[in-house]
C-alpha positions in Angstrom: 0.0 0.0 0.0 1.2 3.5 -0.8 1.8 5.1 2.5 2.5 8.6 3.9 2.8 7.3 7.5 2.5 9.4 10.6 3.9 8.0 13.9 0.4 7.7 15.1 -3.1 7.8 13.6 -4.8 10.8 12.1 -6.9 12.8 14.6 -10.5 11.6 14.3 -12.2 13.7 16.9 -15.2 14.6 14.9 -17.2 11.5 15.6 -19.0 11.7 12.3 -20.3 15.3 12.7 -22.1 15.9 9.5 -22.6 19.4 8.2 -25.5 18.8 5.9 -26.8 22.2 4.8 -26.1 23.6 1.2 -25.0 20.2 -0.1 -26.1 19.3 -3.4 -26.5 10.0 -11.2 -28.6 7.8 -14.8 -27.9 5.0 -12.2 -30.0 4.0 -9.2 -28.7 2.3 -6.4 -24.7 -3.4 -1.5 -23.5 -6.0 2.8 -23.0 -7.7 6.1 -23.4 -6.3 9.6 -21.6 -6.6 12.9 -22.8 -5.9 16.4 -21.5 -2.3 16.6 -21.8 0.1 13.7 -18.8 1.9 12.2 -20.2 5.2 13.6 -20.2 3.8 17.1 -16.7 2.5 16.8 -15.4 5.8 15.5 -17.2 7.7 18.3 -15.4 5.5 20.8 -12.1 6.5 19.2 -12.9 10.2 19.4 -11.5 10.6 22.9 -8.1 9.3 21.8 -7.7 11.8 19.0 -5.9 14.6 20.8 -3.2 12.3 22.2 -2.7 10.7 18.8 -2.4 14.1 17.0 0.3 15.2 19.6 2.2 12.0 19.0 2.1 12.5 15.3 3.5 16.0 15.5 6.2 15.0 18.0 7.4 12.3 15.7 7.8 14.8 12.9 4.7 13.5 11.0 2.1 15.4 9.1 -0.1 16.4 12.1 -3.8 16.5 12.3 -4.6 17.7 8.8 -4.1 16.0 5.5 -0.7 17.4 4.5 -0.1 16.6 0.9 -2.5 13.7 0.7 -4.4 13.2 -2.6 -7.7 11.2 -2.7 -9.1 10.2 -6.1 -12.9 10.1 -6.5 -14.3 8.5 -9.6 -18.0 8.4 -10.5 -19.6 6.5 -13.3 -21.9 9.5 -13.7 -22.9 12.7 -12.0 -26.2 13.0 -13.7 -28.2 12.3 -10.6 -28.8 14.4 -7.6 -27.5 12.1 -4.9 -24.1 11.6 -6.6 -23.7 15.4 -6.9 -24.6 15.9 -3.2 -22.3 13.1 -2.1 -19.4 14.6 -4.0 -20.1 18.0 -2.3 -20.1 16.4 1.1 -16.8 14.6 0.5 -15.3 17.9 -0.9 -16.3 19.8 2.2 -14.7 17.2 4.5 -11.5 17.1 2.3 -11.2 20.9 2.4 -11.6 20.9 6.2 -8.9 18.4 6.5 -6.4 19.9 4.0 -6.7 17.0 1.6 -6.7 17.3 -2.2 -9.7 15.6 -3.7 -9.4 14.9 -7.4 -12.9 14.2 -8.9 -13.7 12.6 -12.3 -17.1 11.6 -13.8 -17.2 9.2 -16.8 -20.6 10.4 -18.1 -22.0 6.8 -18.4 -18.9 5.5 -20.4 -17.1 2.6 -18.6 -14.1 2.7 -20.9 -13.8 6.4 -20.0 -14.0 5.6 -16.3 -11.2 3.0 -16.6 -9.0 5.6 -18.4 -9.9 8.3 -15.9 -9.0 6.1 -13.0 -5.6 5.3 -14.6 -5.1 9.0 -14.9 -5.9 9.5 -11.2 -3.4 6.8 -10.3 -0.7 8.4 -12.5 -1.4 11.7 -10.6 -0.3 9.9 -7.4 -3.5 9.6 -5.5 -3.0 7.8 -2.1 -6.5 6.2 -2.1 -9.1 5.8 -4.8 -12.8 6.1 -4.1 -14.7 4.3 -6.8 -18.3 4.3 -7.8 -18.1 2.0 -10.7 -20.5 2.5 -13.6 -20.5 -1.2 -14.3 -19.8 -3.3 -11.3 -18.9 -6.3 -13.5 -16.2 -4.5 -15.4 -14.2 -2.8 -12.6 -11.5 -5.3 -12.4 -9.0 -3.4 -14.6 -9.4 -0.4 -12.3 -8.6 -2.4 -9.2 -5.7 -4.1 -10.8 -4.1 -0.8 -12.0 -4.6 0.7 -8.6 -3.0 -2.3 -6.8 -0.1 -2.2 -9.3 0.6 1.3 -8.0 0.0 0.3 -4.4 -3.2 2.4 -4.2 -6.0 0.9 -2.1 -9.5 1.2 -3.5 -12.7 2.0 -1.5 -15.8 1.2 -3.5 -18.5 3.7 -2.8 -22.2 2.6 -3.0 -21.5 0.0 -5.5 -19.5 -3.1 -4.7 -17.5 -4.2 -7.7 -18.0 -7.9 -8.4 -15.4 -10.8 -8.7 -12.4 -8.6 -8.0 -9.9 -7.8 -5.2 -11.4 -4.5 -4.1 -10.1 -3.4 -0.7 -13.2 -1.9 1.0 -16.8 -1.3 0.3 -18.8 1.6 1.7 -22.5 1.6 1.3 -25.7 -0.4 1.8 -26.9 -3.9 0.9 -29.7 -3.0 -1.5 -31.3 -6.4 -1.1 -32.9 -4.9 1.9 -33.9 -1.8 -0.1 -35.7 -4.1 -2.6 -37.4 -5.9 0.2 -38.6 -2.6 1.5 -40.1 -1.8 -2.0 -41.8 -5.2 -2.1 -43.3 -4.9 1.4 -44.7 -1.5 0.6 -46.1 -2.8 -2.7 -48.0 -5.5 -0.7 -49.2 -3.0 1.8 -51.1 -0.9 -0.8 -51.8 -3.6 -3.4 -52.0 -7.0 -1.7 -53.6 -8.6 -4.8 -53.5 -7.9 -8.5 -51.2 -7.4 -11.5 -47.7 -6.1 -10.9 -45.2 -4.7 -13.5 -41.6 -4.9 -12.5 -39.3 -2.3 -14.1 -35.8 -3.1 -13.1 -32.5 -1.2 -13.4 -29.3 -2.0 -15.4 -28.6 -5.7 -15.6 -24.9 -5.0 -15.3 -25.2 -3.2 -11.9 -25.1 -5.4 -8.8 -27.3 -2.9 -7.0 -30.0 -3.5 -9.5 -29.8 -7.2 -9.1 -29.8 -6.9 -5.3 -32.9 -4.7 -5.4 -34.6 -7.2 -7.7 -33.8 -10.2 -5.4 -35.1 -8.2 -2.4 -38.3 -7.4 -4.2 -38.9 -10.9 -5.1 -38.2 -12.1 -1.5 -41.0 -9.9 -0.3 -43.6 -10.5 -3.0 -42.9 -14.2 -3.9 -45.2 -15.7 -1.3 -48.1 -13.6 -2.7 -47.0 -14.7 -6.3 -47.0 -18.4 -5.3 -50.4 -18.1 -3.7 -51.9 -16.6 -6.8 -52.7 -13.2 -5.1 -50.1 -11.3 -7.2 -49.4 -11.8 -10.9 -46.2 -10.5 -12.4 -47.4 -9.5 -15.9 -44.0 -8.1 -17.0 -40.4 -7.9 -15.8 -38.1 -5.6 -17.8 -34.5 -4.5 -17.3 -33.4 -1.0 -18.4 -29.9 -0.7 -19.8 -27.8 2.0 -18.1 -30.8 2.8 -15.9 -32.4 4.7 -18.9 -35.6 6.4 -17.8 -36.8 6.7 -21.4 -36.5 2.9 -21.8 -38.4 2.5 -18.6 -41.2 4.8 -19.9 -41.5 2.7 -23.0 -41.8 -0.5 -21.0 -44.4 1.0 -18.8 -46.4 2.2 -21.8 -46.3 -1.3 -23.3 -47.4 -2.9 -20.1 -50.3 -0.6 -19.6 -51.5 -1.0 -23.2 -51.0 -4.8 -23.2 -53.1 -5.1 -20.1 -55.7 -2.5 -20.8 -54.5 -0.5 -17.8 -55.4 -3.4 -15.5 -52.3 -3.0 -13.3 -52.4 -2.6 -9.5 -48.8 -1.8 -8.9 -45.8 -0.6 -10.8 -42.7 -1.8 -9.1 -40.4 1.0 -10.4 -36.9 0.4 -9.1 -35.6 4.0 -8.9 -37.0 7.5 -8.6 -36.4 8.3 -12.3 -38.4 5.3 -13.3 -41.2 6.4 -10.9 -41.2 9.7 -12.7 -41.6 7.9 -16.0 -44.5 5.8 -14.6 -46.2 9.0 -13.4 -46.1 10.4 -16.9 -48.0 7.3 -18.2 -50.4 7.2 -15.2 -51.4 10.9 -15.6 -52.1 10.3 -19.3 -54.4 7.5 -18.3 -56.1 9.3 -15.5 -54.6 6.9 -12.9 -52.2 9.2 -11.0 -52.5 8.6 -7.3 -54.4 5.4 -7.9 -51.6 3.1 -9.0 -48.6 3.5 -6.8 -44.9 3.2 -7.5 -41.6 2.8 -5.7 -38.2 4.2 -6.0 -34.8 4.7 -4.6 -32.4 7.7 -4.4 -34.7 10.0 -2.4 -34.5 12.7 -5.1 -36.3 15.9 -4.6 -38.9 15.2 -7.4 -39.7 11.9 -5.9 -40.1 13.3 -2.3 -42.4 16.0 -3.8 -44.5 13.3 -5.5 -44.7 11.4 -2.2 -45.8 14.6 -0.5 -48.5 15.0 -3.2 -49.6 11.4 -3.1 -48.5 10.4 -6.6 -45.5 8.2 -5.6 -45.8 5.7 -2.9 -42.2 5.4 -1.5 -38.6 5.8 -2.0 -35.5 4.2 -0.4 -33.2 6.7 1.4 -29.7 5.5 1.9 -28.8 8.4 4.2 -26.2 9.6 1.7 -24.8 12.4 3.9 -23.7 9.9 6.6 -22.2 7.4 4.1 -20.4 10.1 2.0 -18.9 11.6 5.2 -18.0 8.3 6.6 -16.2 7.2 3.3 -14.0 10.3 2.9 -12.9 10.3 6.5 -12.1 6.6 6.2 -10.0 7.3 3.0 -8.1 10.1 4.8 -7.2 7.8 7.7 -6.2 5.1 5.3 -4.0 7.5 3.4 -2.3 8.8 6.6 -1.9 5.6 8.6 -2.2 2.7 6.2 -5.2 1.2 8.1 -8.9 1.8 8.4 -9.4 0.8 12.0 -12.7 2.0 13.5 -14.5 2.2 10.3 -15.1 -1.4 9.2 -18.2 -3.2 10.4 -18.6 -6.6 8.9 -18.1 -7.8 5.3 -19.9 -7.7 2.0 -19.2 -10.6 -0.4 -18.5 -9.6 -4.1 -18.1 -13.1 -5.5 -14.3 -13.0 -5.1 -14.0 -12.4 -1.3 -15.7 -11.0 1.7 -15.0 -7.3 1.3 -14.4 -5.3 4.5 -17.6 -3.3 4.9 -17.9 0.4 5.8 -21.4 -0.2 6.8 -24.3 2.2 6.2 -26.9 -0.5 6.6 -28.4 0.9 9.8 -29.2 4.1 7.9 -31.3 2.6 5.2 -34.9 3.8 5.2 -38.1 3.2 3.3 -39.6 6.7 3.1 -43.4 7.2 2.6 -45.7 10.1 3.3 -45.7 9.0 7.0 -42.0 9.5 7.6 -40.8 12.2 5.2 -39.5 14.0 8.2 -36.4 11.8 8.0 -35.4 13.5 4.7 -35.6 17.1 6.0 -34.5 16.3 9.5 -31.3 14.8 8.2 -30.6 17.9 6.1 -30.8 16.0 2.7 -33.6 18.1 1.4 -35.3 21.3 2.6 -38.9 21.0 4.1 -40.0 23.9 1.9 -38.8 22.2 -1.3 -40.3 18.9 -0.4 -43.8 20.4 0.2 -43.5 23.1 -2.5 -46.5 21.8 -4.4 -48.7 21.3 -1.3 -50.5 24.2 0.3 -49.0 24.9 3.7 -52.2 24.4 5.6 -52.3 20.9 4.3 -48.7 20.1 5.5 -48.3 17.4 8.1 -47.9 18.8 11.6 -44.4 17.5 11.8 -43.4 19.5 8.7 -45.1 22.7 10.0 -43.3 22.5 13.4 -40.0 21.8 11.6 -40.3 24.9 9.5 -41.0 27.0 12.6 -38.1 25.8 14.7 -36.7 22.6 13.5 -32.9 21.8 13.4 -31.0 19.5 11.1 -29.9 16.3 12.8 -26.1 16.5 12.7 -25.2 12.8 12.8 -26.8 9.6 11.7 -26.1 8.2 15.2 -28.5 10.8 16.6 -31.1 9.7 14.1 -30.8 6.2 15.4 -31.2 7.4 18.9 -34.3 9.3 18.0 -35.9 6.0 16.7 -36.0 6.7 13.0 -35.5 3.1 12.2 -38.7 2.2 14.1 -40.8 4.7 12.3 
């Protein structure tokens, strides 16, 4: 591993304090779990940070800040809201820590992403954070990084069948199960159309498996009939729109639920449903917690979305990368493993912060600072807002850490 070693570890006294205000992909978006979360483990380390920093300086090391550390950050795309916001959160932490963050986006071109990562490695990055466009084609990136002794942290997408060093994110099998359970709660019987993501994305496959785990008993009993199951290359929303139109036409609009895998697909579904006068009657699902999706949920035209609590995971990932660059280890961040077909990849675990968001718990989105309450309810008269939203607008405060969210019982809501 490429190292710029201090005599002791990097000061980590922040205990995952997330500054979530003012932060702003065509992919939608996997995990094991141990007894304590990475957030808790890091918080336990916070009390040691001052002594560690002093030891580092006494030994002539780089001190508490990043020194001349370079972190590479490669996105397969930046065409979706949550990727842009994740980048901004990482940039903020990098700036605070005096670390240079080199960012590249491949604009949905895997060959370009491979080339961009090779370029980042050539520029001398100490750690590469990778969100692979195609999780089945990331091996050349991992190999090039390891040849240069650069460790790779996969962010939100776990590259398959390769020797990636760490994975930071969620197991979206659980997200798919949330979608399936919601579908059964509003349409326990009838015809379902499944509009799935990119077949080359492990997250899409995990979502699909989770959906089936939830709805298969109803399918087996004959209560639910899957009338179509279509996969959309490159998470293309126009392709999803075409599949939805075909399904509605072929079944004379006799569809009780549209299992749309991400928020962009849910938006495509709404276009068709509005044309057929079925908006608000046939529900949809999503993932990404985009603003448009949350607005639709507030209006009653989209049923739910899966929120991965991106602020927490992005913050956690960049801090792990900085510690890895300075110390050569990632102690305090790993919580369990996530198998990628090649090995059990050490897991920077965001699983505790995965939420199925409906109209009943939209407060999670604005209380975490991901979206503003005024923006979420922009199309709803204020006198029709839920009481929680009204109170938050008056005197609410953004929850600063995901750990606080857990303590407030979000997971149970």
